[in-house]
C-alpha positions in Angstrom: 49.0 22.0 -42.2 50.0 25.8 -41.7 48.5 28.9 -42.9 51.0 29.2 -45.5 51.0 25.9 -46.8 47.1 26.4 -46.9 47.4 29.5 -48.9 50.0 28.1 -51.2 47.2 25.0 -51.9 44.7 27.8 -52.6 46.7 29.7 -54.9 47.9 26.5 -56.9 44.3 25.2 -57.1 42.4 28.2 -57.3 40.8 27.6 -60.6 39.1 24.4 -59.0 37.6 26.2 -56.1 36.5 29.0 -58.3 34.7 26.5 -60.7 33.1 24.8 -57.7 31.9 28.5 -56.5 30.6 29.3 -59.7 28.8 25.8 -60.5 27.2 26.0 -57.1 25.9 29.6 -57.6 24.7 29.0 -61.1 22.9 25.6 -59.8 21.4 27.6 -57.1 20.2 30.4 -58.9 18.8 28.0 -61.7 17.0 25.9 -59.4 15.3 28.7 -57.6 14.3 30.1 -60.8 12.9 26.8 -61.7 11.4 25.7 -58.5 7.5 27.0 -58.3 6.8 30.1 -56.4 5.0 29.8 -52.8 3.1 32.4 -51.0 2.6 32.6 -47.5 -0.5 34.2 -45.9 -0.5 35.7 -42.3 -3.6 36.0 -39.9 -3.1 37.1 -36.5 -5.5 36.3 -33.4 -5.1 37.5 -30.1 -5.9 36.3 -26.5 -6.9 38.4 -24.0 -6.0 36.8 -20.6 -6.6 39.7 -18.2 -10.1 40.7 -18.4 -12.7 38.6 -16.1 -15.3 36.0 -17.1 -18.3 37.9 -18.5 -20.5 35.7 -16.7 -18.7 34.5 -13.4 -16.8 37.7 -13.2 -13.8 35.7 -12.2 -10.0 36.0 -13.9 -9.3 32.4 -14.5 -5.9 31.8 -12.9 -4.9 28.8 -16.1 -5.0 31.8 -18.3 -1.9 33.5 -16.6 0.2 30.3 -16.7 3.1 30.1 -18.8 2.1 26.7 -20.8 -1.3 28.7 -22.1 -0.1 29.8 -24.8 1.7 26.6 -25.8 -1.6 25.1 -25.4 -3.2 27.6 -27.7 -0.7 26.9 -30.3 -1.3 23.1 -30.0 -4.8 23.6 -30.4 -4.2 25.5 -33.6 -1.9 22.4 -34.9 -4.6 19.9 -33.7 -6.2 17.4 -36.4 -9.6 18.8 -34.9 -8.6 22.6 -36.3 -7.3 21.4 -39.6 -10.6 19.2 -40.1 -13.0 21.9 -39.1 -10.9 24.0 -42.0 -11.6 21.5 -44.3 -15.4 21.7 -43.7 -15.3 25.6 -43.7 -13.3 25.6 -47.3 -15.7 22.7 -48.6 -12.6 21.0 -49.5 -14.4 17.5 -49.4 -16.9 18.8 -52.2 -14.1 19.0 -54.6 -14.3 16.1 -57.4 -10.6 17.1 -58.4 -9.5 16.4 -54.7 -11.4 13.8 -54.2 -9.7 11.9 -57.3 -6.5 13.1 -56.3 -7.0 11.4 -52.8 -8.2 8.3 -54.9 -4.9 8.2 -56.5 -2.6 8.7 -53.5 -4.4 6.5 -51.4 -6.4 4.0 -53.6 -9.5 5.1 -51.2 -8.0 3.9 -48.0 -8.8 6.4 -44.7 -10.9 9.3 -44.7 -10.7 12.2 -47.3 -11.0 14.8 -44.5 -8.3 13.3 -42.2 -5.9 13.3 -45.5 -6.6 16.9 -46.7 -6.4 18.0 -42.9 -2.9 16.3 -42.8 -1.9 18.1 -46.0 -3.1 21.3 -44.8 -0.9 21.0 -41.7 2.3 20.5 -43.5 2.2 23.8 -44.7 0.9 25.6 -41.4 3.2 27.7 -39.2 2.1 28.9 -35.6 4.4 31.4 -34.3 3.4 33.2 -30.8 4.8 36.8 -30.5 7.7 36.9 -27.9 6.5 39.6 -25.3 2.6 39.9 -26.3 -0.6 37.6 -26.4 -0.8 37.8 -30.4 -0.6 34.2 -32.5 0.5 34.4 -36.0 -0.9 31.8 -38.2 0.9 31.4 -41.5 0.0 28.8 -44.3 2.1 28.8 -47.5 0.7 27.6 -50.8 1.3 27.9 -54.6 -2.0 30.1 -54.8 -2.0 33.3 -52.9 -5.8 33.6 -52.5 -6.1 29.7 -51.2 -3.2 30.5 -48.9 -5.2 33.4 -47.4 -8.2 31.4 -47.5 -6.6 28.6 -45.4 -5.3 30.9 -43.0 -8.3 32.8 -42.4 -9.8 29.0 -42.1 -7.6 28.3 -39.6 -8.1 31.3 -37.6 -11.6 31.1 -37.9 -11.5 27.3 -37.0 -9.6 28.0 -33.9 -11.8 30.4 -32.5 -15.0 28.0 -33.2 -12.8 25.2 -31.6 -12.0 27.1 -28.6 -15.4 28.2 -28.1 -16.5 24.6 -28.5 -13.9 23.3 -25.7 -15.3 26.2 -23.5 -19.1 25.5 -23.9 -18.8 21.7 -23.9 -17.6 21.5 -20.1 -20.3 24.2 -19.1 -23.2 22.1 -20.9 -22.2 18.9 -19.0 -22.5 21.2 -15.8 -25.8 22.7 -17.3 -27.3 19.4 -17.6 -25.9 17.8 -14.0 -27.3 21.2 -12.4 -30.7 20.8 -14.0 -31.3 17.2 -12.9 -29.9 18.2 -9.4 -32.1 21.0 -9.5 -35.2 18.6 -10.1 -34.3 16.5 -7.5 -33.7 19.4 -5.1 -37.2 20.6 -5.9 -38.7 17.2 -5.5 -36.8 16.8 -2.2 -38.1 20.4 -0.9 -41.9 19.6 -1.8 -41.3 16.4 0.1 -40.3 18.4 3.5 -43.1 20.8 2.6 -45.7 18.7 2.4 -44.4 16.4 5.4 -44.3 19.8 7.5 -48.4 20.8 6.1 -49.3 17.2 6.7 -47.9 17.1 10.6 -49.6 20.6 11.1 -53.0 19.4 9.9 -53.0 16.0 12.0 -52.1 17.6 15.0 -53.9 20.9 14.3 -50.7 23.0 15.2 -51.4 26.6 14.2 -48.9 28.1 16.0 -47.0 26.3 18.5 -44.8 28.4 20.5 -47.9 30.3 21.7 -49.8 27.4 22.2 -47.1 26.1 24.4 -46.1 29.4 26.2 -50.2 29.4 27.4 -50.1 25.7 28.4 -46.8 26.4 30.2 -48.0 29.4 31.9 -51.2 27.6 32.9 -49.2 24.5 34.3 -47.1 27.2 36.4 -50.5 28.6 37.7 -51.9 25.2 38.3 -48.8 24.3 40.1 -49.0 28.0 42.4 -52.1 27.0 43.3 -51.7 23.6 44.1 -48.8 25.0 46.5 -51.2 27.4 47.9 -53.9 24.7 48.6 -51.4 22.3 50.3 -49.9 25.2 52.6 -53.7 25.6 53.6 -54.7 22.3 54.2 -51.4 21.8 56.2 -52.4 24.4 58.5 -56.0 23.5 59.1 -54.6 19.7 59.7 -52.3 21.1 62.6 -55.4 22.9 63.8 -57.5 19.9 63.5 -54.9 17.9 65.8 -54.5 20.8 68.4 -56.4 19.2 71.7 -57.1 22.7 73.1 -60.0 24.3 70.9 -59.4 27.8 72.9 -55.8 28.1 71.9 -56.7 28.1 68.1 -56.0 31.5 66.4 -59.4 31.6 64.9 -60.7 31.1 68.3 -58.7 33.7 70.3 -59.3 35.9 67.6 -62.8 35.8 67.0 -64.5 39.0 68.5 -67.6 37.4 69.6 -65.8 34.9 71.5 -63.8 37.4 73.0 -66.7 39.4 73.8 -68.5 36.0 75.7 -65.5 35.8 77.7 -65.3 39.3 78.8 -68.9 38.8 79.7 -68.5 35.3 81.5 -65.6 36.8 83.6 -67.7 40.1 84.6 -70.7 37.5 85.4 -68.1 35.2 87.0 -67.3 38.4 89.3 -70.8 39.4 89.9 -71.9 36.0 90.9 -68.8 35.9 93.4 -70.1 39.0 94.7 -73.4 37.9 95.1 -72.5 34.7 96.9 -70.4 36.4 99.4 -73.1 39.4 99.8 -76.6 37.8 99.1 -76.1 34.3 99.5 -76.5 31.2 96.9 -80.2 31.0 97.5 -80.6 34.9 96.6 -82.7 35.0 93.3 -80.4 37.6 91.9 -77.3 35.1 92.6 -79.6 32.6 91.0 -80.4 34.8 88.0 -76.6 35.6 87.6 -75.9 31.9 87.6 -78.2 31.1 85.0 -77.0 33.9 82.9 -73.5 32.9 83.2 -74.6 29.2 82.4 -76.0 30.6 79.3 -73.3 32.6 78.3 -70.7 29.8 78.7 -73.0 27.5 76.9 -73.2 30.3 74.0 -69.2 30.4 74.2 -68.8 26.5 74.1 -71.3 26.6 70.6 -69.2 29.3 68.8 -66.5 27.5 69.5 -67.3 24.5 68.3 -68.6 26.3 65.3 -65.2 27.4 64.6 -63.6 24.2 65.0 -66.1 22.7 62.7 -65.3 25.3 60.2 -61.7 24.5 60.3 -62.6 20.9 59.8 -64.9 21.4 56.9 -61.9 23.7 55.6 -59.5 20.9 55.9 -61.7 18.7 54.0 -62.4 21.1 51.2 -58.7 21.8 50.8 -58.1 18.1 50.6 -60.6 17.8 47.9 -59.2 20.5 46.2 -55.7 19.5 46.5 -56.6 16.4 45.0 -58.2 18.1 42.0 -55.4 20.7 41.4 -52.9 17.4 41.3 -54.9 15.8 39.1 -55.2 18.6 36.7 -51.6 19.4 37.3 -50.7 16.1 35.9 -52.9 16.3 33.1 -51.3 19.9 32.3 -47.7 18.2 32.5 -49.1 15.7 29.8 -50.3 18.3 27.9 -47.3 20.7 28.2 -44.8 17.5 27.3 -47.0 16.3 24.3 -46.9 20.0 22.9 -42.9 20.2 23.5 -42.9 16.6 21.7 -44.5 18.1 18.9 -42.6 21.3 18.8 -39.7 19.0 18.7 -40.9 17.1 15.9 -42.2 20.3 13.9 -38.7 21.8 14.5 -37.2 18.5 12.8 -39.2 19.2 9.9 -38.7 23.0 9.6 -35.1 22.3 9.9 -35.2 19.6 7.0 -37.4 22.0 5.2 -35.0 24.9 5.5 -32.1 22.7 4.4 -33.9 21.8 1.6 -34.8 25.2 0.8 -31.2 26.2 1.1 -29.9 23.6 -1.0 -32.5 23.7 -3.7 -31.7 27.9 -4.0 -27.7 27.1 -3.9 -28.2 24.5 -6.9 -30.7 26.6 -8.7 -28.2 29.3 -8.7 -25.4 27.4 -9.7 -27.8 25.7 -12.5 -28.8 29.3 -13.8 -25.2 30.0 -14.1 -24.0 26.9 -15.8 -27.1 27.6 -18.3 -26.0 31.1 -18.8 -22.4 29.9 -19.6 -23.4 27.0 -21.7 -24.9 30.0 -24.0 -22.4 32.4 -23.9 -20.9 32.4 -27.3 -18.5 35.2 -26.2 -14.4 34.1 -26.2 -11.5 35.6 -25.0 -9.8 35.3 -28.2 -10.4 37.9 -31.2 -9.1 37.7 -34.9 -6.6 40.7 -34.8 -5.7 40.7 -38.7 -7.5 38.7 -41.4 -5.1 37.1 -44.0 -4.9 38.7 -47.6 -3.7 37.1 -50.7 0.1 38.4 -50.7 1.9 39.9 -53.7 5.2 38.5 -53.5 6.0 35.0 -53.2 7.7 34.1 -49.8 10.1 31.0 -51.8 12.2 30.7 -53.2 14.3 33.9 -52.2 16.6 34.0 -54.7 19.0 37.0 -53.0 19.3 34.6 -49.9 19.7 31.5 -51.7 22.7 33.3 -53.8 24.2 34.5 -50.4 23.7 31.0 -48.8 25.1 29.0 -51.7 28.4 31.5 -52.2 28.8 30.6 -48.7 28.5 26.9 -49.2 30.1 26.9 -52.7 33.3 28.7 -51.1 33.4 25.6 -48.8 32.9 23.2 -51.1 35.4 24.5 -53.4 38.1 24.8 -50.6 37.2 21.5 -49.1 37.3 20.1 -53.0 40.8 21.7 -53.6 42.0 20.2 -50.5 41.0 16.9 -51.3 42.6 16.9 -54.4 45.7 18.2 -53.1 45.9 15.5 -50.5 45.2 12.8 -53.2 48.2 14.4 -55.4 50.8 15.6 -52.9 53.1 18.5 -54.4 56.0 19.9 -52.8 55.0 23.8 -52.7 57.3 25.1 -49.9 60.3 24.2 -48.0 58.3 23.0 -45.2 56.5 20.3 -47.3 59.9 19.1 -48.6 60.9 18.9 -44.9 57.7 17.0 -43.9 58.0 14.4 -46.9 62.3 13.4 -46.5 62.3 14.3 -42.4 65.5 16.1 -43.1 66.8 20.0 -42.3 66.2 22.2 -44.9 69.9 24.2 -45.1 69.1 26.5 -48.0 66.2 27.3 -50.7 66.8 28.6 -54.2 64.2 31.4 -55.5 62.0 30.7 -58.2 63.3 31.4 -61.6 60.7 34.0 -62.3 61.4 35.9 -59.2 65.2 36.2 -60.0 64.3 36.9 -63.6 62.1 39.8 -62.4 65.0 41.4 -59.9 67.6 41.2 -62.7 65.3 43.1 -65.3 65.1 45.5 -62.2 69.0 46.0 -61.5 70.1 45.5 -65.1 73.1 43.3 -63.9 74.2 39.8 -63.3 73.0 38.0 -60.4 73.7 34.9 -58.6 71.1 32.0 -58.7 71.4 30.8 -55.2 69.6 32.6 -52.6 70.8 33.0 -48.9 70.8 30.0 -46.9 68.2 29.6 -44.6 68.4 27.7 -41.2 
């Protein structure tokens, strides 16, 4: 179908199209005036996603996620929020509402669920495009009721969001409180074990005691080393065959003096033997003095060698005593080392229990504060007020839509009537119907009469041929 054919059809059946348009517009206006008016109240809430948490001081990354706003919208549209609105408005206490519920459901199900479902049907939640504001719109026949329900949804959303935030915190608080009790008991057991061990072993300052005993052990070991050196020296002197070669003998002033006197008397005796003879009294007296000096030298030498033997015996006894004392001191130090190790283990257990208790106690305190925190990152921006003008029906918009739809419907109806009863309205229609070429066309009589009146002269009835 060409544009010319389409326009010819509309010109021929414009009355049908116009009548259809008028009927559509009239029906729309009539329906818009008859249907009950509906009022829409709007409340707005704002979400703070950048401020840190007042308790922990941390900014939650989940609030910055793209799905956070969608999650909040789903919460507002949830059954839990709708049921909270029913409770806030005390709608379940109304006898009329209860009677309507009995009539519609025959008492099946729960009244609060039925009311929540009805409220959700007229609820519209729209987030702002470039901000953190969410609009909560509710439509109803009563403007005051619509405003009350919109504010109820806003308040219920705030309450449910706070509950969703506090529920995990309360669970954590209960968990950490139980863990704190267990850690306190463990800390008490560790402290008691350390105290009992110190009392049993009589330990006050194990490190100082160990240092003293270790120093005493080192001193005993040094003494033993010195005594062993003296004993070894005494033993070597005892085993020496020549007593006069012993250092003590050779270094003794008395022995050296006796040796000098003996040498002097010996020289004097030899001189007396030569000069006076062996039987001379002076020679005999000199021999007697020399014998006395030699006897005294032997006595002194014997005393020194006896003292060396006594020193050796005393050294051996002292060595045995020091060895026993050293062994006892070693055992005492080993016992102290063992006590120190056991005490360190108990101290580490106590320190570990103390750190665990402090950590759990701190987390428990934080969770306890979080569970009692009534602050939320959501605030009511604008409360809903009863609207003055109805939101539905929109008569002007409905009329404009009806004009558009009526025009389409009229044009479509005209085309359907034309297709049902096809008419020849142009040469193109005749050519399509007969499938023959058009050799010429005759103008309409109305057009010929108009031209004849214009020129006031006879004209031919045939028009020029068109190829």
